[in-house]
All heavy atoms as TSV, in Angstrom:
chain	resi	resn	atom	element	x	y	z
A	1	MET	N	N	121.009	94.488	79.828
A	1	MET	CA	C	121.169	95.663	80.667
A	1	MET	C	C	120.231	96.782	80.214
A	1	MET	O	O	119.626	97.457	81.034
A	1	MET	CB	C	122.637	96.116	80.608
A	1	MET	CG	C	122.939	97.326	81.402
A	1	MET	SD	S	122.868	96.943	83.141
A	1	MET	CE	C	123.301	98.475	83.841
A	2	GLU	N	N	120.139	96.946	78.894
A	2	GLU	CA	C	119.293	98.008	78.357
A	2	GLU	C	C	117.817	97.746	78.651
A	2	GLU	O	O	117.064	98.678	78.955
A	2	GLU	CB	C	119.513	98.136	76.844
A	2	GLU	CG	C	118.800	99.323	76.247
A	2	GLU	CD	C	119.115	99.499	74.773
A	2	GLU	OE1	O	120.061	98.861	74.275
A	2	GLU	OE2	O	118.410	100.275	74.133
A	3	ASN	N	N	117.416	96.480	78.613
A	3	ASN	CA	C	116.015	96.146	78.909
A	3	ASN	C	C	115.667	96.459	80.359
A	3	ASN	O	O	114.561	96.926	80.648
A	3	ASN	CB	C	115.743	94.675	78.611
A	3	ASN	CG	C	115.751	94.378	77.130
A	3	ASN	OD1	O	115.509	95.265	76.315
A	3	ASN	ND2	N	116.056	93.143	76.784
A	4	ILE	N	N	116.592	96.218	81.249
A	4	ILE	CA	C	116.357	96.513	82.665
A	4	ILE	C	C	116.192	98.017	82.858
A	4	ILE	O	O	115.304	98.468	83.588
A	4	ILE	CB	C	117.506	95.963	83.531
A	4	ILE	CG1	C	117.528	94.435	83.466
A	4	ILE	CG2	C	117.392	96.450	84.968
A	4	ILE	CD1	C	118.747	93.808	84.104
A	5	LEU	N	N	117.033	98.800	82.189
A	5	LEU	CA	C	116.929	100.252	82.297
A	5	LEU	C	C	115.639	100.778	81.674
A	5	LEU	O	O	115.049	101.745	82.186
A	5	LEU	CB	C	118.144	100.920	81.657
A	5	LEU	CG	C	119.471	100.727	82.393
A	5	LEU	CD1	C	120.621	101.312	81.586
A	5	LEU	CD2	C	119.416	101.354	83.767
A	6	LEU	N	N	115.187	100.168	80.588
A	6	LEU	CA	C	113.922	100.583	79.980
A	6	LEU	C	C	112.744	100.276	80.898
A	6	LEU	O	O	111.813	101.080	81.017
A	6	LEU	CB	C	113.734	99.891	78.625
A	6	LEU	CG	C	114.589	100.432	77.486
A	6	LEU	CD1	C	114.468	99.546	76.254
A	6	LEU	CD2	C	114.187	101.859	77.162
A	7	ILE	N	N	112.772	99.123	81.550
A	7	ILE	CA	C	111.705	98.781	82.497
A	7	ILE	C	C	111.731	99.750	83.681
A	7	ILE	O	O	110.681	100.219	84.136
A	7	ILE	CB	C	111.851	97.317	82.958
A	7	ILE	CG1	C	111.563	96.373	81.789
A	7	ILE	CG2	C	110.941	97.015	84.133
A	7	ILE	CD1	C	111.906	94.925	82.061
A	8	LEU	N	N	112.928	100.078	84.156
A	8	LEU	CA	C	113.062	101.037	85.246
A	8	LEU	C	C	112.551	102.413	84.821
A	8	LEU	O	O	111.922	103.123	85.615
A	8	LEU	CB	C	114.524	101.121	85.696
A	8	LEU	CG	C	114.829	102.023	86.878
A	8	LEU	CD1	C	114.095	101.535	88.126
A	8	LEU	CD2	C	116.325	102.060	87.130
A	9	GLU	N	N	112.776	102.787	83.577
A	9	GLU	CA	C	112.289	104.064	83.042
A	9	GLU	C	C	110.761	104.135	83.082
A	9	GLU	O	O	110.177	105.135	83.482
A	9	GLU	CB	C	112.794	104.238	81.601
A	9	GLU	CG	C	112.493	105.571	80.996
A	9	GLU	CD	C	113.584	106.584	81.235
A	9	GLU	OE1	O	114.590	106.272	81.887
A	9	GLU	OE2	O	113.414	107.715	80.778
A	10	VAL	N	N	110.118	103.047	82.696
A	10	VAL	CA	C	108.655	102.996	82.717
A	10	VAL	C	C	108.129	103.070	84.149
A	10	VAL	O	O	107.169	103.796	84.438
A	10	VAL	CB	C	108.153	101.720	82.010
A	10	VAL	CG1	C	106.664	101.526	82.216
A	10	VAL	CG2	C	108.487	101.768	80.529
A	11	ILE	N	N	108.766	102.353	85.061
A	11	ILE	CA	C	108.335	102.356	86.466
A	11	ILE	C	C	108.509	103.750	87.074
A	11	ILE	O	O	107.626	104.254	87.778
A	11	ILE	CB	C	109.112	101.294	87.269
A	11	ILE	CG1	C	108.701	99.887	86.803
A	11	ILE	CG2	C	108.886	101.456	88.761
A	11	ILE	CD1	C	109.566	98.777	87.359
A	12	LEU	N	N	109.641	104.392	86.802
A	12	LEU	CA	C	109.873	105.738	87.333
A	12	LEU	C	C	108.900	106.751	86.731
A	12	LEU	O	O	108.392	107.630	87.436
A	12	LEU	CB	C	111.319	106.173	87.072
A	12	LEU	CG	C	112.383	105.448	87.881
A	12	LEU	CD1	C	113.768	105.824	87.382
A	12	LEU	CD2	C	112.242	105.758	89.355
A	13	GLY	N	N	108.613	106.625	85.452
A	13	GLY	CA	C	107.638	107.519	84.817
A	13	GLY	C	C	106.253	107.356	85.416
A	13	GLY	O	O	105.556	108.342	85.679
A	14	ALA	N	N	105.855	106.115	85.653
A	14	ALA	CA	C	104.558	105.862	86.291
A	14	ALA	C	C	104.544	106.409	87.713
A	14	ALA	O	O	103.530	106.957	88.169
A	14	ALA	CB	C	104.256	104.368	86.285
A	15	GLY	N	N	105.660	106.289	88.416
A	15	GLY	CA	C	105.755	106.823	89.771
A	15	GLY	C	C	105.595	108.337	89.795
A	15	GLY	O	O	104.942	108.893	90.684
A	16	ILE	N	N	106.184	109.013	88.816
A	16	ILE	CA	C	106.049	110.472	88.724
A	16	ILE	C	C	104.593	110.848	88.490
A	16	ILE	O	O	104.044	111.729	89.163
A	16	ILE	CB	C	106.947	111.038	87.600
A	16	ILE	CG1	C	108.417	110.897	87.968
A	16	ILE	CG2	C	106.623	112.500	87.326
A	16	ILE	CD1	C	109.368	111.224	86.838
A	17	VAL	N	N	103.952	110.185	87.546
A	17	VAL	CA	C	102.561	110.502	87.218
A	17	VAL	C	C	101.648	110.253	88.416
A	17	VAL	O	O	100.799	111.087	88.755
A	17	VAL	CB	C	102.105	109.681	85.989
A	17	VAL	CG1	C	100.610	109.811	85.772
A	17	VAL	CG2	C	102.861	110.127	84.752
A	18	ILE	N	N	101.843	109.145	89.098
A	18	ILE	CA	C	100.984	108.804	90.240
A	18	ILE	C	C	101.163	109.804	91.376
A	18	ILE	O	O	100.180	110.273	91.962
A	18	ILE	CB	C	101.270	107.364	90.702
A	18	ILE	CG1	C	100.746	106.376	89.658
A	18	ILE	CG2	C	100.635	107.084	92.064
A	18	ILE	CD1	C	101.194	104.950	89.887
A	19	THR	N	N	102.409	110.166	91.692
A	19	THR	CA	C	102.618	111.103	92.791
A	19	THR	C	C	102.112	112.502	92.456
A	19	THR	O	O	101.629	113.214	93.340
A	19	THR	CB	C	104.099	111.178	93.201
A	19	THR	OG1	O	104.899	111.510	92.070
A	19	THR	CG2	C	104.560	109.885	93.818
A	20	ILE	N	N	102.167	112.900	91.196
A	20	ILE	CA	C	101.636	114.206	90.809
A	20	ILE	C	C	100.114	114.214	90.916
A	20	ILE	O	O	99.514	115.164	91.415
A	20	ILE	CB	C	102.104	114.601	89.392
A	20	ILE	CG1	C	103.581	114.951	89.419
A	20	ILE	CG2	C	101.287	115.767	88.853
A	20	ILE	CD1	C	104.188	115.207	88.072
A	21	PHE	N	N	99.464	113.146	90.465
A	21	PHE	CA	C	98.006	113.091	90.534
A	21	PHE	C	C	97.489	112.981	91.965
A	21	PHE	O	O	96.375	113.393	92.255
A	21	PHE	CB	C	97.456	111.939	89.709
A	21	PHE	CG	C	97.393	112.234	88.236
A	21	PHE	CD1	C	97.664	111.247	87.314
A	21	PHE	CD2	C	97.067	113.490	87.770
A	21	PHE	CE1	C	97.604	111.504	85.958
A	21	PHE	CE2	C	97.006	113.764	86.420
A	21	PHE	CZ	C	97.272	112.769	85.510
A	22	MET	N	N	98.282	112.459	92.875
A	22	MET	CA	C	97.852	112.316	94.260
A	22	MET	C	C	97.972	113.624	95.046
A	22	MET	O	O	97.372	113.757	96.114
A	22	MET	CB	C	98.664	111.226	94.959
A	22	MET	CG	C	98.307	109.836	94.509
A	22	MET	SD	S	99.298	108.574	95.316
A	22	MET	CE	C	98.831	108.779	97.019
A	23	GLN	N	N	98.712	114.596	94.526
A	23	GLN	CA	C	98.888	115.860	95.238
A	23	GLN	C	C	97.603	116.676	95.187
A	23	GLN	O	O	96.911	116.699	94.171
A	23	GLN	CB	C	100.038	116.657	94.630
A	23	GLN	CG	C	101.372	116.005	94.856
A	23	GLN	CD	C	102.512	116.777	94.241
A	23	GLN	OE1	O	102.347	117.894	93.781
A	23	GLN	NE2	N	103.678	116.168	94.221
A	24	PRO	N	N	97.278	117.357	96.289
A	24	PRO	CA	C	96.045	118.155	96.312
A	24	PRO	C	C	96.170	119.394	95.434
A	24	PRO	O	O	97.266	119.876	95.160
A	24	PRO	CB	C	95.894	118.534	97.782
A	24	PRO	CG	C	97.271	118.491	98.323
A	24	PRO	CD	C	97.987	117.414	97.558
A	25	SER	N	N	95.035	119.913	95.051
A	25	SER	CA	C	94.987	121.102	94.211
A	25	SER	C	C	95.421	122.324	95.000
A	25	SER	O	O	95.110	122.463	96.179
A	25	SER	CB	C	93.567	121.300	93.687
A	25	SER	OG	O	93.464	122.522	93.022
A	26	LYS	N	N	96.111	123.231	94.365
A	26	LYS	CA	C	96.534	124.466	95.028
A	26	LYS	C	C	95.377	125.461	95.117
A	26	LYS	O	O	95.441	126.415	95.864
A	26	LYS	CB	C	97.702	125.110	94.276
A	26	LYS	CG	C	98.945	124.256	94.240
A	26	LYS	CD	C	99.528	124.077	95.615
A	26	LYS	CE	C	100.767	123.226	95.532
A	26	LYS	NZ	N	101.259	122.790	96.785
A	27	ALA	N	N	94.309	125.276	94.364
A	27	ALA	CA	C	93.156	126.167	94.426
A	27	ALA	C	C	92.485	126.096	95.792
A	27	ALA	O	O	91.904	127.076	96.259
A	27	ALA	CB	C	92.164	125.811	93.327
A	28	ASP	N	N	92.553	124.953	96.452
A	28	ASP	CA	C	91.983	124.832	97.786
A	28	ASP	C	C	92.723	125.718	98.781
A	28	ASP	O	O	92.119	126.262	99.704
A	28	ASP	CB	C	92.048	123.380	98.268
A	28	ASP	CG	C	91.213	122.446	97.407
A	28	ASP	OD1	O	90.284	122.942	96.746
A	28	ASP	OD2	O	91.509	121.237	97.398
A	29	ALA	N	N	93.988	125.873	98.619
A	29	ALA	CA	C	94.780	126.677	99.540
A	29	ALA	C	C	94.517	128.167	99.356
A	29	ALA	O	O	94.660	128.950	100.285
A	29	ALA	CB	C	96.258	126.384	99.352
A	30	LEU	N	N	94.114	128.570	98.159
A	30	LEU	CA	C	93.859	129.980	97.908
A	30	LEU	C	C	92.613	130.474	98.622
A	30	LEU	O	O	92.498	131.653	98.934
A	30	LEU	CB	C	93.735	130.234	96.400
A	30	LEU	CG	C	95.018	130.069	95.598
A	30	LEU	CD1	C	94.747	130.279	94.119
A	30	LEU	CD2	C	96.076	131.036	96.073
A	31	SER	N	N	91.670	129.592	98.909
A	31	SER	CA	C	90.468	130.025	99.616
A	31	SER	C	C	90.807	130.456	101.041
A	31	SER	O	O	90.109	131.284	101.615
A	31	SER	CB	C	89.427	128.905	99.628
A	31	SER	OG	O	89.893	127.812	100.384
A	32	GLY	N	N	91.847	129.929	101.613
A	32	GLY	CA	C	92.270	130.333	102.947
A	32	GLY	C	C	92.804	131.749	102.985
A	32	GLY	O	O	92.746	132.414	104.016
A	33	LEU	N	N	93.323	132.235	101.859
A	33	LEU	CA	C	93.811	133.607	101.809
A	33	LEU	C	C	92.669	134.614	101.904
A	33	LEU	O	O	92.771	135.629	102.566
A	33	LEU	CB	C	94.588	133.844	100.511
A	33	LEU	CG	C	95.948	133.187	100.401
A	33	LEU	CD1	C	96.513	133.394	99.007
A	33	LEU	CD2	C	96.884	133.774	101.428
A	34	VAL	N	N	91.570	134.319	101.227
A	34	VAL	CA	C	90.445	135.230	101.197
A	34	VAL	C	C	89.692	135.199	102.528
A	34	VAL	O	O	89.334	136.241	103.080
A	34	VAL	CB	C	89.485	134.868	100.036
A	34	VAL	CG1	C	88.256	135.748	100.050
A	34	VAL	CG2	C	90.213	134.985	98.718
A	35	GLN	N	N	89.474	134.015	103.055
A	35	GLN	CA	C	88.689	133.853	104.267
A	35	GLN	C	C	89.496	134.072	105.536
A	35	GLN	O	O	88.940	134.222	106.606
A	35	GLN	CB	C	88.074	132.458	104.306
A	35	GLN	CG	C	87.152	132.174	103.161
A	35	GLN	CD	C	86.753	130.723	103.120
A	35	GLN	OE1	O	87.254	129.910	103.870
A	35	GLN	NE2	N	85.842	130.395	102.219
A	36	GLY	N	N	90.758	134.066	105.418
A	36	GLY	CA	C	91.599	134.133	106.612
A	36	GLY	C	C	91.688	132.741	107.208
A	36	GLY	O	O	91.119	131.784	106.701
A	37	GLY	N	N	92.391	132.600	108.270
A	37	GLY	CA	C	92.481	131.274	108.850
A	37	GLY	C	C	93.316	131.273	110.100
A	37	GLY	O	O	94.077	132.200	110.366
A	38	ASN	N	N	93.178	130.228	110.836
A	38	ASN	CA	C	93.945	130.066	112.057
A	38	ASN	C	C	95.254	129.382	111.717
A	38	ASN	O	O	95.272	128.279	111.206
A	38	ASN	CB	C	93.133	129.230	113.059
A	38	ASN	CG	C	93.824	129.151	114.396
A	38	ASN	OD1	O	94.821	129.813	114.620
A	38	ASN	ND2	N	93.274	128.354	115.274
A	39	LYS	N	N	96.358	130.028	112.000
A	39	LYS	CA	C	97.663	129.466	111.656
A	39	LYS	C	C	98.175	128.517	112.723
A	39	LYS	O	O	99.226	127.942	112.588
A	39	LYS	CB	C	98.649	130.586	111.405
A	39	LYS	CG	C	98.219	131.462	110.262
A	39	LYS	CD	C	99.373	132.152	109.643
A	39	LYS	CE	C	98.863	133.097	108.607
A	39	LYS	NZ	N	99.216	132.832	107.304
A	40	GLU	N	N	97.460	128.377	113.804
A	40	GLU	CA	C	97.882	127.512	114.893
A	40	GLU	C	C	97.250	126.122	114.783
A	40	GLU	O	O	96.802	125.554	115.760
A	40	GLU	CB	C	97.515	128.151	116.239
A	40	GLU	CG	C	98.259	129.424	116.525
A	40	GLU	CD	C	99.759	129.211	116.605
A	40	GLU	OE1	O	100.206	128.193	117.160
A	40	GLU	OE2	O	100.498	130.064	116.084
A	41	THR	N	N	97.194	125.595	113.591
A	41	THR	CA	C	96.632	124.263	113.406
A	41	THR	C	C	97.739	123.221	113.544
A	41	THR	O	O	98.924	123.533	113.511
A	41	THR	CB	C	95.982	124.122	112.021
A	41	THR	OG1	O	96.988	124.271	111.031
A	41	THR	CG2	C	94.882	125.156	111.821
A	42	PHE	N	N	97.317	121.983	113.669
A	42	PHE	CA	C	98.277	120.885	113.778
A	42	PHE	C	C	99.135	120.799	112.528
A	42	PHE	O	O	100.333	120.592	112.602
A	42	PHE	CB	C	97.527	119.569	114.006
A	42	PHE	CG	C	98.417	118.364	113.992
A	42	PHE	CD1	C	99.226	118.069	115.080
A	42	PHE	CD2	C	98.476	117.536	112.894
A	42	PHE	CE1	C	100.058	116.968	115.067
A	42	PHE	CE2	C	99.299	116.436	112.872
A	42	PHE	CZ	C	100.095	116.147	113.969
A	43	PHE	N	N	98.509	120.964	111.349
A	43	PHE	CA	C	99.247	120.824	110.102
A	43	PHE	C	C	100.199	121.984	109.870
A	43	PHE	O	O	101.230	121.825	109.224
A	43	PHE	CB	C	98.285	120.669	108.933
A	43	PHE	CG	C	97.505	119.394	108.986
A	43	PHE	CD1	C	96.144	119.390	109.195
A	43	PHE	CD2	C	98.151	118.181	108.839
A	43	PHE	CE1	C	95.445	118.212	109.267
A	43	PHE	CE2	C	97.462	116.999	108.908
A	43	PHE	CZ	C	96.095	117.012	109.120
A	44	ALA	N	N	99.883	123.148	110.375
A	44	ALA	CA	C	100.799	124.287	110.229
A	44	ALA	C	C	102.046	124.083	111.084
A	44	ALA	O	O	103.145	124.441	110.690
A	44	ALA	CB	C	100.096	125.578	110.624
A	45	LYS	N	N	101.875	123.478	112.253
A	45	LYS	CA	C	103.014	123.252	113.132
A	45	LYS	C	C	103.873	122.079	112.674
A	45	LYS	O	O	105.079	122.062	112.875
A	45	LYS	CB	C	102.528	122.985	114.555
A	45	LYS	CG	C	101.914	124.187	115.213
A	45	LYS	CD	C	101.453	123.853	116.609
A	45	LYS	CE	C	100.795	125.046	117.263
A	45	LYS	NZ	N	100.284	124.724	118.593
A	46	ASN	N	N	103.264	121.066	112.063
A	46	ASN	CA	C	103.979	119.857	111.637
A	46	ASN	C	C	103.979	119.737	110.120
A	46	ASN	O	O	103.716	118.679	109.573
A	46	ASN	CB	C	103.322	118.625	112.260
A	46	ASN	CG	C	103.426	118.641	113.758
A	46	ASN	OD1	O	104.479	118.914	114.297
A	46	ASN	ND2	N	102.333	118.368	114.423
A	47	LYS	N	N	104.285	120.831	109.450
A	47	LYS	CA	C	104.200	120.861	107.989
A	47	LYS	C	C	105.179	119.909	107.309
A	47	LYS	O	O	104.933	119.424	106.222
A	47	LYS	CB	C	104.424	122.283	107.500
A	47	LYS	CG	C	104.001	122.492	106.091
A	47	LYS	CD	C	103.933	123.953	105.770
A	47	LYS	CE	C	103.425	124.082	104.360
A	47	LYS	NZ	N	102.349	124.979	104.207
A	48	SER	N	N	106.290	119.608	107.946
A	48	SER	CA	C	107.289	118.745	107.307
A	48	SER	C	C	106.870	117.284	107.316
A	48	SER	O	O	107.499	116.471	106.652
A	48	SER	CB	C	108.638	118.903	107.993
A	48	SER	OG	O	108.549	118.454	109.330
A	49	ARG	N	N	105.814	116.935	108.048
A	49	ARG	CA	C	105.389	115.539	108.138
A	49	ARG	C	C	104.061	115.260	107.448
A	49	ARG	O	O	103.528	114.172	107.572
A	49	ARG	CB	C	105.260	115.145	109.602
A	49	ARG	CG	C	106.549	115.229	110.348
A	49	ARG	CD	C	106.356	114.753	111.746
A	49	ARG	NE	N	107.281	115.465	112.621
A	49	ARG	CZ	C	107.141	115.577	113.908
A	49	ARG	NH1	N	106.126	115.048	114.511
A	49	ARG	NH2	N	108.018	116.230	114.618
A	50	THR	N	N	103.509	116.227	106.749
A	50	THR	CA	C	102.203	116.030	106.135
A	50	THR	C	C	102.323	115.203	104.854
A	50	THR	O	O	103.402	115.024	104.295
A	50	THR	CB	C	101.531	117.375	105.807
A	50	THR	OG1	O	102.358	118.088	104.883
A	50	THR	CG2	C	101.294	118.200	107.055
A	51	LYS	N	N	101.168	114.738	104.405
A	51	LYS	CA	C	101.112	113.915	103.198
A	51	LYS	C	C	101.585	114.692	101.972
A	51	LYS	O	O	102.262	114.136	101.106
A	51	LYS	CB	C	99.674	113.441	103.006
A	51	LYS	CG	C	99.432	112.616	101.787
A	51	LYS	CD	C	97.970	112.230	101.717
A	51	LYS	CE	C	97.504	112.227	100.307
A	51	LYS	NZ	N	96.091	111.962	100.154
A	52	GLU	N	N	101.243	115.980	101.910
A	52	GLU	CA	C	101.628	116.783	100.746
A	52	GLU	C	C	103.142	116.899	100.617
A	52	GLU	O	O	103.684	116.821	99.517
A	52	GLU	CB	C	101.013	118.181	100.839
A	52	GLU	CG	C	99.519	118.197	100.670
A	52	GLU	CD	C	98.810	118.488	101.973
A	52	GLU	OE1	O	99.473	118.930	102.934
A	52	GLU	OE2	O	97.604	118.254	102.038
A	53	VAL	N	N	103.818	117.089	101.742
A	53	VAL	CA	C	105.279	117.238	101.713
A	53	VAL	C	C	105.933	115.924	101.294
A	53	VAL	O	O	106.893	115.919	100.512
A	53	VAL	CB	C	105.791	117.722	103.082
A	53	VAL	CG1	C	107.302	117.738	103.123
A	53	VAL	CG2	C	105.247	119.097	103.402
A	54	VAL	N	N	105.401	114.819	101.776
A	54	VAL	CA	C	105.945	113.510	101.396
A	54	VAL	C	C	105.757	113.286	99.901
A	54	VAL	O	O	106.668	112.803	99.214
A	54	VAL	CB	C	105.280	112.391	102.220
A	54	VAL	CG1	C	105.677	111.023	101.706
A	54	VAL	CG2	C	105.636	112.526	103.688
A	55	LEU	N	N	104.588	113.657	99.370
A	55	LEU	CA	C	104.346	113.485	97.936
A	55	LEU	C	C	105.263	114.372	97.096
A	55	LEU	O	O	105.747	113.950	96.044
A	55	LEU	CB	C	102.878	113.770	97.605
A	55	LEU	CG	C	101.896	112.703	98.049
A	55	LEU	CD1	C	100.464	113.178	97.837
A	55	LEU	CD2	C	102.129	111.404	97.300
A	56	VAL	N	N	105.520	115.583	97.554
A	56	VAL	CA	C	106.436	116.473	96.818
A	56	VAL	C	C	107.846	115.892	96.820
A	56	VAL	O	O	108.526	115.883	95.786
A	56	VAL	CB	C	106.410	117.893	97.429
A	56	VAL	CG1	C	107.548	118.741	96.885
A	56	VAL	CG2	C	105.084	118.556	97.163
A	57	LYS	N	N	108.284	115.386	97.966
A	57	LYS	CA	C	109.627	114.793	98.052
A	57	LYS	C	C	109.733	113.554	97.164
A	57	LYS	O	O	110.759	113.344	96.503
A	57	LYS	CB	C	109.965	114.446	99.499
A	57	LYS	CG	C	110.232	115.670	100.345
A	57	LYS	CD	C	110.566	115.304	101.769
A	57	LYS	CE	C	110.786	116.544	102.610
A	57	LYS	NZ	N	111.081	116.228	104.006
A	58	LEU	N	N	108.675	112.729	97.134
A	58	LEU	CA	C	108.684	111.549	96.261
A	58	LEU	C	C	108.713	111.952	94.793
A	58	LEU	O	O	109.400	111.324	93.980
A	58	LEU	CB	C	107.463	110.676	96.536
A	58	LEU	CG	C	107.558	109.713	97.700
A	58	LEU	CD1	C	106.223	109.008	97.918
A	58	LEU	CD2	C	108.649	108.693	97.467
A	59	THR	N	N	107.977	113.002	94.434
A	59	THR	CA	C	107.968	113.470	93.048
A	59	THR	C	C	109.355	113.946	92.629
A	59	THR	O	O	109.821	113.624	91.525
A	59	THR	CB	C	106.942	114.606	92.879
A	59	THR	OG1	O	105.665	114.153	93.316
A	59	THR	CG2	C	106.854	115.050	91.437
A	60	VAL	N	N	110.009	114.691	93.499
A	60	VAL	CA	C	111.365	115.171	93.193
A	60	VAL	C	C	112.327	113.992	93.072
A	60	VAL	O	O	113.148	113.935	92.147
A	60	VAL	CB	C	111.833	116.178	94.269
A	60	VAL	CG1	C	113.304	116.486	94.116
A	60	VAL	CG2	C	111.002	117.437	94.202
A	61	LEU	N	N	112.215	113.028	93.974
A	61	LEU	CA	C	113.091	111.849	93.930
A	61	LEU	C	C	112.890	111.059	92.640
A	61	LEU	O	O	113.861	110.708	91.964
A	61	LEU	CB	C	112.831	110.952	95.145
A	61	LEU	CG	C	113.626	109.650	95.185
A	61	LEU	CD1	C	115.102	109.937	95.419
A	61	LEU	CD2	C	113.081	108.728	96.245
A	62	PHE	N	N	111.611	110.791	92.291
A	62	PHE	CA	C	111.338	110.061	91.048
A	62	PHE	C	C	111.842	110.836	89.834
A	62	PHE	O	O	112.358	110.247	88.888
A	62	PHE	CB	C	109.840	109.782	90.897
A	62	PHE	CG	C	109.330	108.652	91.742
A	62	PHE	CD1	C	108.071	108.706	92.311
A	62	PHE	CD2	C	110.077	107.511	91.969
A	62	PHE	CE1	C	107.579	107.675	93.088
A	62	PHE	CE2	C	109.610	106.472	92.736
A	62	PHE	CZ	C	108.348	106.554	93.296
A	63	SER	N	N	111.699	112.159	89.847
A	63	SER	CA	C	112.139	112.968	88.705
A	63	SER	C	C	113.653	112.926	88.536
A	63	SER	O	O	114.158	112.819	87.411
A	63	SER	CB	C	111.683	114.416	88.881
A	63	SER	OG	O	110.297	114.488	88.966
A	64	ILE	N	N	114.377	113.016	89.641
A	64	ILE	CA	C	115.847	112.958	89.569
A	64	ILE	C	C	116.300	111.591	89.073
A	64	ILE	O	O	117.174	111.494	88.196
A	64	ILE	CB	C	116.455	113.296	90.938
A	64	ILE	CG1	C	116.229	114.779	91.262
A	64	ILE	CG2	C	117.944	112.961	90.982
A	64	ILE	CD1	C	116.578	115.164	92.682
A	65	LEU	N	N	115.716	110.525	89.622
A	65	LEU	CA	C	116.081	109.177	89.180
A	65	LEU	C	C	115.712	108.950	87.712
A	65	LEU	O	O	116.457	108.308	86.969
A	65	LEU	CB	C	115.403	108.129	90.068
A	65	LEU	CG	C	115.907	108.043	91.507
A	65	LEU	CD1	C	115.060	107.052	92.302
A	65	LEU	CD2	C	117.373	107.666	91.549
A	66	PHE	N	N	114.583	109.513	87.288
A	66	PHE	CA	C	114.158	109.401	85.891
A	66	PHE	C	C	115.167	110.089	84.971
A	66	PHE	O	O	115.548	109.554	83.930
A	66	PHE	CB	C	112.770	110.026	85.730
A	66	PHE	CG	C	112.175	109.864	84.368
A	66	PHE	CD1	C	111.493	108.707	84.028
A	66	PHE	CD2	C	112.273	110.872	83.425
A	66	PHE	CE1	C	110.935	108.559	82.771
A	66	PHE	CE2	C	111.726	110.736	82.175
A	66	PHE	CZ	C	111.048	109.572	81.838
A	67	ALA	N	N	115.627	111.282	85.362
A	67	ALA	CA	C	116.594	112.014	84.545
A	67	ALA	C	C	117.926	111.279	84.471
A	67	ALA	O	O	118.533	111.180	83.396
A	67	ALA	CB	C	116.786	113.417	85.119
A	68	ILE	N	N	118.380	110.740	85.589
A	68	ILE	CA	C	119.641	109.992	85.599
A	68	ILE	C	C	119.526	108.745	84.735
A	68	ILE	O	O	120.434	108.433	83.949
A	68	ILE	CB	C	120.044	109.634	87.051
A	68	ILE	CG1	C	120.426	110.904	87.806
A	68	ILE	CG2	C	121.185	108.622	87.068
A	68	ILE	CD1	C	120.615	110.697	89.297
A	69	ASN	N	N	118.402	108.044	84.870
A	69	ASN	CA	C	118.192	106.833	84.075
A	69	ASN	C	C	118.127	107.162	82.583
A	69	ASN	O	O	118.649	106.417	81.753
A	69	ASN	CB	C	116.909	106.122	84.535
A	69	ASN	CG	C	116.808	104.723	83.994
A	69	ASN	OD1	O	117.806	104.037	83.858
A	69	ASN	ND2	N	115.600	104.312	83.683
A	70	THR	N	N	117.506	108.290	82.225
A	70	THR	CA	C	117.439	108.694	80.830
A	70	THR	C	C	118.820	109.002	80.267
A	70	THR	O	O	119.151	108.614	79.141
A	70	THR	CB	C	116.525	109.923	80.692
A	70	THR	OG1	O	115.241	109.617	81.208
A	70	THR	CG2	C	116.386	110.353	79.247
A	71	LEU	N	N	119.652	109.674	81.066
A	71	LEU	CA	C	121.022	109.957	80.617
A	71	LEU	C	C	121.825	108.683	80.424
A	71	LEU	O	O	122.573	108.547	79.451
A	71	LEU	CB	C	121.729	110.865	81.629
A	71	LEU	CG	C	121.240	112.306	81.677
A	71	LEU	CD1	C	121.893	113.040	82.834
A	71	LEU	CD2	C	121.523	113.001	80.375
A	72	ILE	N	N	121.669	107.729	81.337
A	72	ILE	CA	C	122.381	106.453	81.202
A	72	ILE	C	C	121.917	105.705	79.952
A	72	ILE	O	O	122.729	105.137	79.223
A	72	ILE	CB	C	122.190	105.595	82.473
A	72	ILE	CG1	C	122.906	106.252	83.656
A	72	ILE	CG2	C	122.707	104.182	82.273
A	72	ILE	CD1	C	122.606	105.608	84.996
A	73	LEU	N	N	120.608	105.737	79.695
A	73	LEU	CA	C	120.098	105.072	78.493
A	73	LEU	C	C	120.637	105.737	77.218
A	73	LEU	O	O	120.910	105.037	76.229
A	73	LEU	CB	C	118.568	105.107	78.477
A	73	LEU	CG	C	117.884	103.998	79.252
A	73	LEU	CD1	C	116.391	104.278	79.365
A	73	LEU	CD2	C	118.122	102.658	78.597
A	74	ASN	N	N	120.793	107.045	77.224
A	74	ASN	CA	C	121.334	107.724	76.046
A	74	ASN	C	C	122.816	107.429	75.851
A	74	ASN	O	O	123.302	107.390	74.715
A	74	ASN	CB	C	121.116	109.234	76.154
A	74	ASN	CG	C	119.695	109.615	75.819
A	74	ASN	OD1	O	119.046	108.975	75.006
A	74	ASN	ND2	N	119.223	110.665	76.451
A	75	ILE	N	N	123.537	107.234	76.938
A	75	ILE	CA	C	124.956	106.907	76.830
A	75	ILE	C	C	125.131	105.491	76.279
A	75	ILE	O	O	126.019	105.245	75.460
A	75	ILE	CB	C	125.650	107.067	78.196
A	75	ILE	CG1	C	125.691	108.553	78.580
A	75	ILE	CG2	C	127.041	106.479	78.185
A	75	ILE	CD1	C	126.159	108.822	79.985
A	76	ILE	N	N	124.265	104.597	76.700
A	76	ILE	CA	C	124.355	103.207	76.232
A	76	ILE	C	C	123.857	103.188	74.816
A	76	ILE	O	O	124.255	102.810	73.870
A	76	ILE	CB	C	123.487	102.273	77.083
A	76	ILE	CG1	C	124.081	102.153	78.473
A	76	ILE	CG2	C	123.378	100.895	76.468
A	76	ILE	CD1	C	123.282	101.321	79.433
């Protein structure tokens, strides 16, 4: 049982690292503040379906599962 949880811990940790590295840099978004921008873009209207939002949700999910798995491993 402990070996399965350790393997799951490694997979979840790798998932966190991969989803964090796939997220775009926030420095790109700051250039829009200086230059101004059109807020009526497709991505502004459908912000909940963009790739960035999916990656953030996956990162949060992997982090929560990682924390739960770590607590279970410490209890065992």
